[in-house]
N, C-alpha and C positions, 0 to 999 in steps of 0.2 A: 069717678075721679080721673082726671086726665093726668097721665104720667109724662114728664118732659123727656124721659129717656127712651130712645129707640134701640132695639136689639138687632144687630147685624148677624151675629153668630150665636145659635142656641148653645153650642158647646162652650163658647167663651162666656156666655151669660151664666151657664151652670157653674163654671169655675169662679166667676165673679161673686155669685150668690153663696158660694161655699166659704167665702171669706167672712169672718164675723162682722156683723153690721157696724159695730163701733169702729172697726178697722177700715171698713169701706168708707164711712163718713170722714175719717181722718185723711184717707187717700184723696177723696174728692176735694178736700180743702187744702191740698198741698200739691198743686199743679203749677208748673212754671209758665208764666206768660211773658213772651218776648217783648210785647208792647208795653206792659206795665213794669217789666224788669223786676218782678217779684213773684212769690208764691201766691196763688189766688185759688178761688173755688171754681171748679168746672161746673157748667150747667148745660142742659140740653145735649147731653152726650150719648154716643152710641158705644156699645160694647163689641169689640172685634177681637178675633183670634189673630195671633202672630206667632212666628217661630220663636220669638223671645218671651211669649206669655200672652197676657191680655193687654189690649190697648183701649183706653178710653179716649174718644175723640169728641170734642165739643167746643164750647166757647167760654171765654173768661167772663165770670159774673160781673167783674168790675168794668171792663171796656168793650166786651163783645168780640174780641180778637179770637181767632181759631187757636185752640190749645189741644195738647194730647198728653197722656200719661201712660207710660208702659209699666205694667205690673208683672214681675217675673215670679 
């Protein structure tokens, strides 16, 4: 099965996977898209570490614009 998510940081991915699945799905569906000017679902995202927590970088499911979500 092909997974659309690429992992940049194993430690960030470990933190991401430590979040309950229901909460992760909620966060994936609540990412701001500047192009759509609304909260959208992120897809084809990477999981990265950041001084502020975890960053999901991917694209808007609706329009394909680049989006990101910081999770602290």
